[in-house]
C-alpha positions as CSV (number, residue, x, y, z in Angstrom):
1,X,86.6,-19.5,53.3
2,X,84.8,-19.9,50.0
3,X,81.2,-19.3,49.2
4,X,79.2,-18.2,46.2
5,X,79.8,-14.5,46.7
6,X,79.3,-11.7,44.2
7,X,82.3,-10.3,42.5
8,X,82.5,-7.8,39.4
9,X,85.1,-7.2,36.7
10,X,87.3,-4.2,37.4
11,X,85.7,-2.3,34.6
12,X,82.3,-2.7,36.0
13,X,80.5,-0.9,38.8
14,X,77.5,-2.7,40.3
15,X,74.5,-0.6,41.3
16,X,74.2,0.8,44.8
17,X,71.4,0.0,47.1
18,X,68.1,-0.2,45.3
19,X,65.9,2.8,46.0
20,X,62.4,2.2,47.5
21,X,60.9,3.2,44.1
22,X,62.2,0.1,42.5
23,X,59.2,-2.1,41.5
24,X,60.9,-5.2,42.8
25,X,61.4,-3.5,46.2
26,X,57.7,-2.4,46.2
27,X,56.6,-6.0,45.2
28,X,58.5,-7.5,48.1
29,X,56.9,-5.2,50.6
30,X,53.4,-5.7,49.2
31,X,53.9,-9.5,49.2
32,X,55.0,-9.4,52.9
33,X,52.0,-7.3,53.7
34,X,49.7,-9.8,52.0
35,X,51.2,-12.7,53.8
36,X,50.8,-11.1,57.1
37,X,47.2,-9.9,56.4
38,X,46.0,-13.3,55.4
39,X,47.8,-15.8,57.7
40,X,45.6,-17.8,60.1
41,X,47.0,-18.8,63.4
42,X,43.7,-20.5,64.4
43,X,44.3,-23.3,62.0
44,X,46.6,-26.3,62.6
45,X,46.8,-27.6,59.0
46,X,48.3,-24.4,57.5
47,X,49.4,-20.9,58.5
48,X,49.6,-19.3,55.0
49,X,47.8,-20.0,51.8
50,X,49.7,-22.9,50.3
51,X,49.8,-25.5,47.6
52,X,47.5,-28.6,47.9
53,X,50.7,-30.8,48.6
54,X,51.0,-28.9,51.9
55,X,47.9,-30.7,53.0
56,X,49.3,-34.1,51.8
57,X,52.6,-33.6,53.6
58,X,52.7,-31.6,56.7
59,X,52.1,-28.0,57.8
60,X,55.8,-26.9,58.2
61,X,57.8,-28.3,55.4
62,X,60.0,-26.1,53.3
63,X,58.5,-26.9,49.9
64,X,54.9,-26.4,50.6
65,X,54.4,-25.5,54.2
66,X,55.1,-22.5,56.6
67,X,58.9,-22.5,56.4
68,X,59.0,-20.9,53.0
69,X,56.9,-17.8,53.9
70,X,58.8,-17.6,57.3
71,X,62.1,-17.5,55.5
72,X,60.8,-14.8,53.0
73,X,59.4,-12.7,55.8
74,X,62.7,-13.0,57.9
75,X,64.6,-12.0,54.8
76,X,62.6,-9.0,53.8
77,X,61.6,-7.7,57.2
78,X,64.8,-8.5,59.1
79,X,63.0,-10.5,61.7
80,X,60.4,-13.3,61.9
81,X,57.0,-11.7,63.2
82,X,56.2,-13.0,66.6
83,X,52.7,-14.6,65.5
84,X,54.6,-16.7,62.8
85,X,57.4,-17.7,65.2
86,X,54.9,-18.7,67.9
87,X,52.7,-20.7,65.5
88,X,55.7,-22.6,64.0
89,X,57.3,-23.4,67.4
90,X,54.0,-24.7,68.8
91,X,53.4,-27.3,66.0
92,X,53.4,-30.9,67.2
93,X,56.0,-32.9,65.1
94,X,56.4,-36.6,65.0
95,X,58.0,-39.1,62.6
96,X,54.8,-40.5,61.4
97,X,53.9,-37.2,59.7
98,X,57.2,-35.7,59.0
99,X,59.8,-37.4,56.8
100,X,63.5,-36.5,57.2
101,X,63.9,-34.7,53.8
102,X,65.3,-31.2,53.2
103,X,62.4,-29.9,51.2
104,X,59.7,-32.2,52.3
105,X,60.4,-32.7,56.0
106,X,62.4,-32.4,59.1
107,X,65.9,-31.4,57.8
108,X,64.6,-28.4,56.0
109,X,62.4,-27.3,58.8
110,X,65.4,-27.7,61.2
111,X,67.6,-25.6,58.8
112,X,64.9,-23.0,58.5
113,X,64.4,-22.8,62.2
114,X,68.1,-22.1,62.6
115,X,68.0,-19.4,59.9
116,X,65.1,-17.6,61.6
117,X,66.5,-17.5,65.2
118,X,65.0,-20.8,66.6
119,X,68.3,-22.8,66.6
120,X,67.6,-25.0,69.6
121,X,64.2,-26.1,68.2
122,X,65.9,-26.7,64.9
123,X,68.6,-28.9,66.6
124,X,65.8,-31.0,68.3
125,X,64.0,-31.5,64.8
126,X,67.2,-32.4,63.0
127,X,68.0,-35.1,65.8
128,X,64.5,-36.4,65.2
129,X,65.2,-36.6,61.4
130,X,68.2,-38.8,62.1
131,X,65.9,-41.3,63.9
132,X,63.6,-41.6,60.9
133,X,63.5,-45.1,59.2
134,X,63.3,-43.2,55.9
135,X,66.5,-41.4,56.4
136,X,68.5,-43.9,54.1
137,X,65.7,-44.6,51.6
138,X,66.4,-42.0,48.9
139,X,69.4,-40.2,47.6
140,X,68.2,-37.0,46.1
141,X,68.4,-33.3,47.3
142,X,64.5,-32.9,47.7
143,X,63.6,-36.0,49.8
144,X,66.8,-37.9,50.3
145,X,70.2,-38.1,51.9
146,X,71.8,-35.5,49.8
147,X,69.3,-32.9,51.2
148,X,69.5,-33.8,54.9
149,X,73.3,-34.1,54.4
150,X,73.3,-30.5,53.3
151,X,71.4,-29.5,56.3
152,X,73.9,-31.3,58.6
153,X,76.8,-29.4,57.0
154,X,74.8,-26.1,57.5
155,X,74.2,-26.9,61.2
156,X,77.9,-28.0,61.6
157,X,79.0,-24.7,60.3
158,X,76.6,-22.8,62.6
159,X,77.3,-24.8,65.7
160,X,80.7,-26.3,65.2
161,X,79.3,-29.4,66.7
162,X,81.2,-32.4,65.2
163,X,78.2,-34.8,65.3
164,X,76.6,-32.8,62.4
165,X,79.7,-33.5,60.2
166,X,79.3,-37.1,61.2
167,X,75.7,-37.2,60.0
168,X,76.8,-35.6,56.7
169,X,79.5,-38.2,56.3
170,X,76.7,-41.0,56.9
171,X,74.8,-39.4,54.1
172,X,77.8,-39.2,51.9
173,X,78.7,-42.9,52.5
174,X,75.1,-43.8,51.5
175,X,75.4,-41.9,48.3
176,X,78.7,-43.8,47.5
177,X,77.1,-47.1,48.3
178,X,74.1,-46.4,46.0
179,X,76.2,-45.0,43.1
180,X,76.0,-46.9,39.8
181,X,78.9,-46.5,37.4
182,X,78.8,-46.6,33.6
183,X,80.6,-45.2,30.7
184,X,78.8,-41.9,31.1
185,X,79.8,-41.5,34.9
186,X,77.9,-42.1,38.1
187,X,74.1,-42.1,38.6
188,X,71.6,-42.8,41.3
189,X,68.3,-44.4,40.5
190,X,65.0,-43.3,41.8
191,X,63.5,-45.9,44.1
192,X,59.9,-45.4,42.9
193,X,60.3,-45.9,39.2
194,X,64.0,-46.9,38.6
195,X,64.6,-43.9,36.5
196,X,67.7,-41.8,36.6
197,X,66.6,-38.1,36.9
198,X,68.5,-35.1,35.7
199,X,68.6,-31.8,37.5
200,X,69.1,-30.5,41.0
201,X,66.1,-31.1,43.2
202,X,65.2,-34.6,42.2
203,X,68.3,-35.5,40.0
204,X,71.8,-36.4,39.8
205,X,73.2,-32.9,39.9
206,X,71.9,-32.3,43.4
207,X,73.6,-35.4,44.7
208,X,76.8,-34.4,43.0
209,X,76.7,-31.0,44.5
210,X,76.2,-32.4,48.0
211,X,79.3,-34.7,47.6
212,X,81.3,-31.7,46.4
213,X,80.2,-29.8,49.5
214,X,81.1,-32.8,51.7
215,X,84.6,-33.0,50.1
216,X,85.2,-29.3,51.0
217,X,84.2,-30.1,54.6
218,X,86.2,-33.3,55.0
219,X,88.9,-33.2,52.5
220,X,88.2,-36.8,51.6
221,X,88.9,-37.2,47.9
222,X,86.4,-40.1,47.2
223,X,83.7,-37.6,47.6
224,X,85.1,-35.2,45.0
225,X,85.8,-38.1,42.6
226,X,82.2,-39.3,42.8
227,X,80.8,-35.8,42.7
228,X,82.6,-35.2,39.4
229,X,81.4,-38.4,38.0
230,X,77.9,-37.7,39.1
231,X,77.8,-34.3,37.3
232,X,79.6,-35.9,34.2
233,X,76.5,-38.2,33.9
234,X,74.2,-35.3,33.6
235,X,76.5,-33.6,31.2
236,X,76.6,-36.7,29.0
237,X,72.9,-36.6,28.8
238,X,72.6,-33.1,27.6
239,X,71.0,-32.2,24.3
240,X,73.1,-29.9,22.2
241,X,71.1,-27.3,20.3
242,X,73.6,-25.2,18.4
243,X,75.6,-23.4,21.1
244,X,73.0,-24.3,23.8
245,X,72.7,-27.3,26.0
246,X,69.2,-28.4,27.2
247,X,68.2,-31.3,29.4
248,X,65.0,-33.4,29.8
249,X,63.8,-34.8,33.0
250,X,65.4,-38.3,32.8
251,X,68.3,-40.0,31.2
252,X,67.5,-40.7,27.6
253,X,64.3,-38.4,27.7
254,X,63.7,-36.1,24.7
255,X,62.5,-32.5,25.3
256,X,63.6,-29.5,27.2
257,X,62.9,-28.8,30.9
258,X,64.8,-25.6,32.0
259,X,64.2,-25.8,35.7
260,X,65.7,-26.4,39.1
261,X,63.6,-29.4,40.3
262,X,64.2,-31.3,37.1
263,X,66.2,-30.3,34.0
264,X,68.7,-27.6,32.9
265,X,68.5,-24.8,35.3
266,X,69.6,-27.2,38.1
267,X,72.4,-28.8,36.1
268,X,73.7,-25.3,35.1
269,X,73.7,-24.0,38.6
270,X,75.7,-27.1,39.7
271,X,78.1,-26.6,36.8
272,X,78.9,-22.9,37.8
273,X,79.4,-24.0,41.3
274,X,81.8,-26.7,40.3
275,X,83.8,-24.0,38.3
276,X,83.6,-21.6,41.3
277,X,85.2,-24.3,43.7
278,X,87.5,-26.2,41.3
279,X,88.4,-23.3,38.8
280,X,88.2,-25.8,36.0
281,X,87.3,-23.8,32.8
282,X,85.5,-26.8,31.3
283,X,82.6,-26.4,33.8
284,X,82.4,-22.7,33.0
285,X,82.1,-23.4,29.3
286,X,79.4,-25.9,29.9
287,X,77.5,-23.6,32.3
288,X,77.5,-20.8,29.7
289,X,76.0,-23.2,27.2
290,X,73.4,-24.3,29.7
291,X,72.7,-20.8,30.8
292,X,71.6,-19.5,27.4
293,X,68.3,-21.4,27.3
294,X,67.5,-20.0,30.8
295,X,67.9,-16.6,29.5
296,X,66.0,-17.0,26.3
297,X,62.9,-19.0,27.3
298,X,59.7,-17.8,28.9
299,X,57.6,-20.0,31.2
300,X,53.9,-20.5,31.7
301,X,54.5,-20.2,35.5
302,X,56.6,-17.8,37.7
303,X,57.6,-20.4,40.4
304,X,60.9,-21.3,41.9
305,X,60.9,-25.0,41.5
306,X,59.7,-25.0,37.8
307,X,59.1,-21.6,36.4
308,X,60.6,-18.2,35.7
309,X,62.2,-17.8,39.2
310,X,63.8,-21.2,38.7
311,X,65.6,-19.9,35.5
312,X,66.3,-16.6,37.0
313,X,68.1,-18.0,40.1
314,X,70.4,-19.9,37.7
315,X,71.2,-16.6,35.8
316,X,72.0,-15.0,39.1
317,X,74.4,-17.8,39.9
318,X,76.1,-17.1,36.6
319,X,76.4,-13.4,37.5
320,X,77.7,-13.9,41.0
321,X,80.4,-16.3,39.9
322,X,81.4,-14.5,36.6
323,X,80.7,-10.9,37.5
324,X,79.3,-10.4,34.1
325,X,76.6,-7.9,34.1
326,X,74.5,-9.3,31.2
327,X,73.6,-12.3,33.4
328,X,72.3,-9.9,36.0
329,X,70.3,-8.1,33.4
330,X,68.8,-11.4,32.2
331,X,68.0,-12.4,35.9
332,X,66.4,-8.9,36.4
333,X,64.2,-9.6,33.2
334,X,63.1,-12.8,34.6
335,X,62.1,-11.1,37.9
336,X,60.1,-8.5,35.9
337,X,58.4,-11.4,34.0
338,X,57.4,-12.9,37.3
339,X,55.7,-9.7,38.2
340,X,53.5,-10.2,35.2
341,X,51.8,-12.9,37.2
342,X,51.1,-10.8,40.3
343,X,47.7,-10.4,41.7
344,X,47.2,-7.0,43.3
345,X,44.9,-6.9,46.3
346,X,43.8,-4.4,48.8
347,X,46.0,-5.9,51.5
348,X,49.1,-6.4,49.2
349,X,50.2,-8.7,46.5
350,X,50.2,-12.4,45.8
351,X,51.0,-15.0,43.1
352,X,49.0,-17.8,41.6
353,X,50.2,-21.3,42.6
354,X,50.4,-24.6,40.8
355,X,48.7,-24.4,37.3
356,X,47.9,-20.8,38.2
357,X,44.6,-21.9,39.8
358,X,44.7,-20.5,43.3
359,X,46.9,-18.0,45.4
360,X,49.7,-19.7,47.2
361,X,52.4,-18.2,49.4
362,X,54.5,-21.3,49.7
363,X,58.2,-21.8,48.6
364,X,58.1,-24.2,45.7
365,X,55.0,-23.1,43.7
366,X,54.0,-19.8,45.4
367,X,55.0,-16.3,46.5
368,X,57.7,-17.1,49.0
369,X,60.1,-18.7,46.5
370,X,59.3,-16.1,44.0
371,X,59.8,-13.4,46.5
372,X,63.2,-14.8,47.7
373,X,64.3,-14.8,44.1
374,X,63.3,-11.1,43.7
375,X,65.0,-10.3,46.9
376,X,68.2,-12.0,45.8
377,X,68.1,-9.9,42.5
378,X,68.2,-6.8,44.6
379,X,70.8,-8.0,47.2
380,X,73.0,-10.7,45.5
381,X,73.0,-12.6,48.7
382,X,74.2,-16.4,48.8
383,X,71.5,-18.6,47.5
384,X,69.5,-20.3,50.3
385,X,70.1,-24.1,50.8
386,X,72.9,-24.1,48.2
387,X,75.8,-21.8,49.3
388,X,77.7,-22.7,52.4
389,X,80.9,-20.9,53.6
390,X,83.2,-24.0,53.3
391,X,86.9,-24.0,52.8
392,X,88.2,-25.7,49.6
393,X,91.0,-28.2,50.2
394,X,94.0,-28.1,48.1
395,X,94.2,-30.4,45.1
396,X,97.5,-32.2,44.6
């Protein structure tokens, strides 16, 4: 089995378990204390402090709802606190308020429930997602078929239920149907504005990564070929700056967006995973060029979707695959920069959310996503919602 697991060169010794005196460890404990001290189980619209998008979507979703803090608490504490589990399990869910997407809706909630010990409820929610009329309306990882396809692969690996692999194939076939071919490779247009977006969460690279994962699960070559062409499109739209590669948000756009949701961090994380799976040095060379701006730039926000944690996760990906210590050092630097934004409170620690205007504990623009990045710096665990223990078929 192959997954994105840490390795180190023979001449390098990685640090042992981090002592409790480590400021990152203390920050994780303080963040967990703040979440538990401020949650409100009497409300039905939210459990934790969250971004305003949480009120415009649904109370549970991974990006802005309760699932992100639940994952963080489960990771740091080793279990999901009963009051969090009970509130989440009791929430009414319907297709009118919950879309099928990975980060916006049911697929991500189902995957989260499986991760925190609520597998049977997670399976029910994923089955509901597959009944949604929106299931085949978008391609991307955030809202679309690539995202719920990844969730299907994760549930297949966890349960060995073949129906989940069938759902993943359904998503893959939809991506093949929607693919547009050009001299640059394969692209997928956004349904709302017709643009081709670059990056992982909303862009081409995320769709390409799902197809790479689906090839690993099925051995069907058409998924690998389209995955390569999809990533080639993003590479073709990179903007060289000396030895660096940077990306904007859409094909043909100027500017530099070094993040996961849109832009260079997401493309680079995809490149290094293509290298890890296919052992093609071309992907490693491109990933190194894309990683340099992630290490060099600061950000006006600490967040996971578009901020310091976004770039830091990519640097961790580079370290985990290459074993090179300088990438871990750069990721640690990004983690320490995240702590510059912390808000220390009597009950613990919190981070400001979108636009740095209000405290938020959510995954995308709040403390849960930042905290999970800090936790991964210390543990080098597989990246959540990215790294699955899939076999790699032989290439003839």
